[in-house]
Structures are given as structure tokens and as C-alpha cells.
N, C-alpha and C positions, 0 to 999 in steps of 0.2 A: 757665354755660349746660353742657348736656352734651355728650358726645362721641358722635360717630357711626362707628361701624367698619362698612365695606363688607364683608359676608361673601363668602368664594370658597367654591363648593360645586358639585357636580355633581348637585343637585337632590334627590338620595337622602341625602346627608350633607356634613358640612363638609369642608373641606380644612384641613389643618394650619396653614397660613399664617395663618388666621382667629385660631386662637388665640394666636399671638404678637402680632398686631395688637390684640387684646383688652389684652394685658399693657402695650403702649405707651400705650393709650388710658386705662389705669387710673392710668398716671404722670402724666397731665396734670391730675390732682386734679379730676377731673370724673366725673359719672355716665355710665355706659358703656351705649349703645344699639347695637344690631346690626341693619343692614338685611340681610334676604334676599330678594333680587329674582330670582325663578326662575319656573318653569312647574310646576305640581304640585309643589312643593318643600316640602311641609308637614313631611316628615320633616327636613329640613335647618333649618328654623325651630324644630323641637322641640330638635334637637341645639343650636343656638345658645342656647336658653334654658337648657340646662343648663351652661353655662360659668359657672365661679365669677366673680363680680364683674360680671356682666351685670344691668342693672335693668329692661331691656325689649327685646323683639324685635320689628321692624317687619317685617311679612311682605308683600311685594308680588308677587302671583301673577298672571301673565298671559303670553299667547302672546308678546309683544314680548321676554320674558326667556328665552326657550326657549335661545337659543344665545348668551346673555351678550353680546350687540353692545354695544360701548362706547358707542355714541351713545345706546342707549336707557337702559342702566344710568346714564350721566350725566343723562339727563332725569330719571330717578326720584330721583337724589341732589338734583338742585337743586329739585325739588318740596318736598324737605324740609329743606333747607339753612337757611332762616331761623332754625330753631329751635335751631342747633347752633352752639358755638364752635369744635369741632375737628371735622374730618371726615378719617378715616384709611382709607388703603387698603393692603393688603400690596403690596410692591414686587415683584410678580409681572408677568408680561406682561399679564395682565388689569388688575391695578391701575394699571400705567403707561400702558395705554392710555385708560383712563377718567379718571384723576385729571386730568390738564392740561385735559381738556374742562371739568371742573367749575370749576378755578381760572380758567380763561380767561373763562367765563361771569359768574363772581362777580366777575372783574377783581381777583384778588388773587395775590400770589406764591405758587407751589407750593413747599413745603419738602420736598425729596426726600431718599430713602434715609436717613431718620433712624435713627441707632445708639443715642441715648441722649437720653432726657427730662431735661433739667436742672430745667425750670420748666415753668409752663403756656405760657409765650411764649419759651421758650428751649430750644434743640435742639442736638445734635451730630450731624455727618454727615461721612462721608469725602470728602476732595478728592484730586486729583492720584493717582488709581488707589489711594487708601487710604494714602498716604505721609505725608499730614497730615489732621489732625481739625479741622473748623471748628465753631466755636460760634456760633450766630446767635439773634437774637431777632426775631420776627416782630410786626409791628405791625398786621397786618390784623384786623379784627374776627372773620373766620371763617379759621381757618387750616387749609389743604388739605394733607395729609401723606401721603408713601408711606413705609412702615416696612419697612426691612430686617429680614426676620423672623429671620435668623441670630443678630441682636443682642439679641433678646428672647427669655426663657423662654416656653414655652406655659402659656396659662392652664389651671388645673386645671378637671375637669368633675365635675359633681355627678351622682348616680344619680336624683335626685328629680325633680320637675316642673319646678323652676326658675323663671326669671323669665316674666312674663306675655308671651303672643304677640299682638300687635295688629295687625289687617289694616289695610293702608292701600291707598288707591285706586291702581292701578297705572296709569302714564302710558301714552298711545296711542303706537302704534309711530311711532319719528321718521321712518321713510321714507327717509332718507338712505343708508341701507346695507340690505343682505340677506344672509342667510345662503345658500351655494350648496352647499356641500359639506364634508366634513372627512376626512381620511385619518389614522387614528389607527393608531399603533405599538401592537400588543399584546404584551406580554412579561411573564414571570414575575418578573422582578426588581423590587425597590422603585423608587419613583420618585426620581430624582437628589436633588431638593431635600429630601426626607423621611428619605433613607437614613441609617442609622446608620454605614454602612461604604460608602466609595466608593473604587473602583479606576480609576484613570484613565491613558490612555496618550498619547504625544505623537508627533510626527512620525517619531520614531527608529523607530516599529514599521514603517513603509516600506508597508504596504499594509492594506487593510479587513480582508482574510482573517485579518491577524495579532492584531487584536482578537477575533476568533472563536478563533483557535488557542491565543494565548497568555494573553490577559486574561480571557476568559471562563470558563475553567475555575477560575480563582483566584477570581473574582467569585462564581461558583455555589457554592463551597466556603464562602466567607464570608457568603453571603447579602447580596452588597453590589450596588449599582446601578454601572453603567459610565459614564465621564466621558471626557472628552477635552480636550487643549488646543486653542486656536484654530488652531494651525498643522496640528494633525491633521485638524480639521474643514475649513479652507481646501483642504487637500489631497486632500479626497474619502474619507479613510479612516475617519471617523466621521459619523453624522449630526447635524444642527445642534442637536438637542435634548440632545445629550450635551456640549455645550461649556461649560466651566467657566472663567470669568473676568470682567473687568469688562464685556465685550461679550457674555457668555453667562449662566451661572446662578451664583448665589452660594451656595455651600454651607457647611456647618459641621458635618460629621459627627464622630462620636467618634474615627473612625479614616480617615484619607486616605492612601492608596497611590499614589504618583506613579511612574510607569513610563515612563522615557525622556522625561522632561519638563525641559527645562532651567531653566525658572522664570522666564520673562518676566514682568515686572512686571504686565502685564494679567490673566495667569493667577493670579499669587499674590495679587491683589485678591479673587478669588473664592473662595480656598480657605484663606487663612493664618489664619483663626479656627478651623480644625478642631482638636478637642481633642489628637489625636496624628497627626503628619505622618510618613510614611516615604517616604524618597525611594530609588530605584533607578535610576542612572546610571553610566555608564562614564566620564564626564568629572568629573574631581575638581573642577574649578573651576565647575561648573554652580551657578548662584544658588539652585537649590531647596535645596540643602545647608545654605545659610545659614539657612533657618527649620525645616528638618526637625529632628523630635526622634530620629530614626534614619536615618542613611544608609548606603547599601550602595553602594561603588563597584564595579560589576560589569555585565557585559553582560546587559540584561534578559532577553534570548532563552535563557539559560542559567539565570539566578537565578530568574524567575518561575516556570517549570516545575518546579525545584527545591522552591520554596516550596509550590507546588500539591501536589506529591508528598508533602511533610512534612505537609502538613495532612490 
């Protein structure tokens, strides 16, 4: 049976998480289909059709999907589920919201945060904050999976017309939830989960203003996203959507610069797959130095401005 990937998009185009989920679906030794459920999302559907390895795109276009409410997305997936052996969601906020609803209605066990596909029914996923890797075999006829996108390469895209796009009947509004409003932060920096460089700060910064005064100039010169530890977020120094870690966002950039972050296990779980890790901390015993490729034992309030100046 084919595998169905639930696309993440903004109606005008695909989000990078979809490309990583397609790679995971292809590893299941199944024909890959992509569902684009949106409102006036034809451009996103055409973008999905250009992903290498995708055999077909299912386009459900309707008002119920205008704000990607999990109840409506799950209902659309359930309408298509009988034809698929694997249903894959990126392990993003949206995917984690919809996938459990699908798994519960299908009465199957969800397989969460998959980092490797061993076989069509066998998968690896991290447990104990990434300190151990569990290998599990799913016996359900339909496997509902969330994919840790940082563990899979992004699928390539083609310039041609690509796979056929098939319109499917959109489900009616579920009615159990409604969209009220959205408060969106606008900034010129790249998205945290898609950035190639991330500059993160910890509680050692001491105030939200220090993120702007000390870390922001470095991030701007590097074209980097800003991140934060849970301790910094809990202290109110940084917004929630900057949080990197087990209970925040999982990132794997080319370069991760940790400033004043001690390296609690829940933070390491969210960034230890980064290609190059740089740690700046005045505590020589900080756990972050144990995984850093480059460590600088120094006061971040001196070292970071000097680094910015040198750049």
C-alpha cells in the first residue's frame, strides 16, 4: 500500500518539513503520495508535485482548511486513510496536533519522532531525552508516524511539471473548534527550524534586553536565527517560539552557537545533531562542552561582542 505524507504549507508554498517527511516515506518502500489540505492552496499543491519521488498529490481545497485546524485536517486524513499503509506527519506543532487524533480514531498506536526507517514496519526513535534509541516494530495495518525532520535529508525538487495533482472532496467543517485570531511575530531572520545557523542564549544573559544587545548583532552578521534555552524562556528573557530543546524545537543547523547555556539534557536533546557546535561559557564544567566541537571558556558579555566585531 502507498504511504501518505501530510504536507505543511502556508497555502502559497510548502514548508521545508514536508521535504524531510517525503524522504522518510520513501524509506518505507512504498509509493509516496502527498496530501495538501488548504484553502486556495493550488500553488502549494503544484510545489508538492515537483518533489522528487512523489507519485501523486491529493489536493483538498476548502474553507475548513484555511487555518489548518487539527480537527479538520485529521478528518480529511481519516477520509483517505483506508487506502494507505503509512500516514506520515512532520513532527512539528501542526503534525503533533493532528497525528494523535488520526491514530486514536483508527485505533492504532502512533509511532512518534521517528529518526530512522529500518524497514516498512520497523523504526528507530529517541527515548530518555535522546540518551537511548529504541527500535520498534509496528504491527498495526496502518502506521501513523511523526517524523523528526532533522534526522532525514530534504527530498530534492524538480523543475518540471512533476507528479499528477488529483482533487479530492474536502470534508465539511468538523465544528468542534474555530479560529479566533493569530498574533504573528514578523522579523527578518530565518525560521528557527529551517535556519542553517542558530545563535542561542541561556539564562546567563540575565534579561531580554541582552538578547537584543549581545546576541542579535552576532545573529544579524551571520544571517542566523535566534534561539534560547528553556531556562531563558521560563525566566521571560526570550519568547516561547525561540525555545530549543526536548520541550521546544528540534534543530540541526550547520552551525549552532550556544552562549551562556550550561547544557541541560533537555536542551541537548534539541540541538545535539547540529553539524558544528560552538559553546561560549565561563564555567569550565558546563555539560555543553562535552558535545561542543569548539569551546570557549569566557564571559559571553565580552566574547560575543568581540566575535561580532571580528566578523
